[in-house]
N, C-alpha and C positions, 0 to 999 in steps of 0.2 A: 424044759427048754422053751424059751419064748419063740413065738413065731416071728420070722424075719419078714418085715414089710419093706417093700421097695417103693420109694417115692416116684412120682411121675418124671421128675427131672433125671433121676438115676436110670430109669427105664429107657428114656429116649436116647441116652448117650451110649447105651450098651451096644456092643458090636455083635453081629450074628455070625455064626460059622459060615464058611464058604458054600456049604451045600444047601443052606436054607435060603429060600427066595422070599423077598418081601412083595407085598401087593404092588402092582404097577412096575415091577422090575422087568426089564427086557431079557434078563437072563445073562447079561454080559457082565461078569465080574472080573476084576483084575486079579493078579497073583496075590494081592494083599487082601482080597475079599471086598474091595470097594469098587464102585463104578469107575470106569475110565473118565478122564477129564473132558473127553469129547462129548459126553452126554450130560444133559441137564434135565432132571425130573423125568427120565425115561424116554425123552425125545432125542433121536440122534441129530447132530448138527450136520449141516451141509459140508462135506469134506472136499470141496473142489479146490484145486491148486491152480494158481496162475503159472503159465509156462508150458513148455512142450517137452514131451518125452524124447529120448534119444531115437526111438523108432520113428516117430513123426518127423524129426529133423532129417534123419537119413532118407526117409521116403521123399521128402521135398527135394533134397539134393539130387537124388536119383532122377526124379521127374525133370528137374531143371536141366540136368546133364543130358538127358535124352532129347529134350526140346532143342537144346543148343546143338547137339550132334545132327539133328535134322535140319536146323536153320542155317548153320554155317556154310554147307555146300551151296545152298540156295543163294546166300549173299555173295559167295565167290562167283557163282555163275552170272549173277546180275552185274557184278563189278567187271568181270571179263567182257561181257557183252557191251557195257558202256565204254570200256577202254578200246575195244575193237571198233566201235562206231566212231569214237573220237579219232583214232588212228586213220580210219578210212577218210574221214572228213579232212584231216590235216594233209593226207597224201593227195587228195583231190585238189586242195588249194595250192599246195607246193608245185604239183605237176602242172597245173594250169599256169602258174607264174613262170615256170621254165619254158613252157610252150609259147607263152606270150613273148618271151625274149627271143625264142627261135624264129617266130613269125616276123618279129620286128627287125632282126639282124641276119636272117637266112643262115644261121649257124647255131650250134650248141656251145655253151660255155665249156672251158677246159676242165679237166678232172681235178679233184682236190682230195685232201686227206679227210677222214671221217670227222664230221662236225664243223668243217670249214666251208664257208659259203664262197663260191667262186666270185672273184672281184667284179666280174661283169654283171652279176645278179644284184648288186646294190641298187636299191630303188625298186626292185621287183619283189624280193623276199626279205622279210625281217630277219636280220642276222641272229637276234636273240631267240626267235622261235626255231631257227634252223640248228642252233648250237645245243639247245636243250634236248634231253632224252625224250623220245616220243612216248605216247600213252601206253604202248604195249611193252616197251623195254627195248632199248637200242638207240643208236645215234644216227640221225639223218646224214646222208652222204650223197653227193652228186657223183654219179658213176658214168664215166665216159671212156670206156675201153672198147672191147669187142661189141658191147651193147651200150646203148645210151639210155639212162633213166635215173629215176630217184631210187636210191638204195638205202638200206638200213643195215648197219652193222649191229649185231646183238651178241649177247654173251654165249649163245649156243646151248642154253639150258633146255631141257625137255619141255618145260612149261612154255617158254617163249616159242619153241618150235611148234608146239600144239596150237598156240594162239595164231601164229603166222599161217599155219595150215588152215585154220578156220577162216582167216581173212581171204586166203586163196579160194576157198569154197564160195565165199560171198561175192568176190569181185572178178573172179576168173574161172578157169575150168576145174579148180580144186586140186590140181597137181602142181606141187612146187618144183617139179623137174622140167616142166614145159609150160607154155602159155605166156601171158603177158606179165604175170606176177610169179617170179621164179627164184629158186634158191641158187646162189652163185657161191661156190665154196661151202664151208661148213657152217658159217655164221653170218651170212649176208643174203638178204633178199633184195630183189630189184624189181621195181615197177617200170617195165620197159616202155620207153617213149618212141624209140626208133631202133630197128635191127641194123 
């Protein structure tokens, strides 16, 4: 029998069994006995992917949600404070205009429906500003019944009531049942100009 010689070309294309490691092999062979496509000459490639994992996205959403939960009440508080300041300024301006009429004519104008400016007040108060809802919520009204003053009819919601309570604390004794700024009925507050 003749000895079987293998040429160099045949030897280099011959595959080795899965259990045999070649020199320089990192030991990672695929199921078919070959190196995975991610390796080139034994050096692993950088396997970084662009994008975010679901966990990272969820974490960011939770953090943003917590920050929003902390910030929204703060924004509401600042907005309420600004509306209260605007209301108090408008009340001061309107009451000063009604008092100017009273000093000029020695009497108060007659009572009207909510949002209606007494005809005697033309030239003293802008009808547009009197007809529009105020900054806190409610409609300006001239109140001339058992008390005389600038009134506000409002919806009677708890939020509005709390805001008017805060106004009473800032401009009066803090009690809506007594003092110069008081509750008349369930949904009307009056800034009393004369008892």
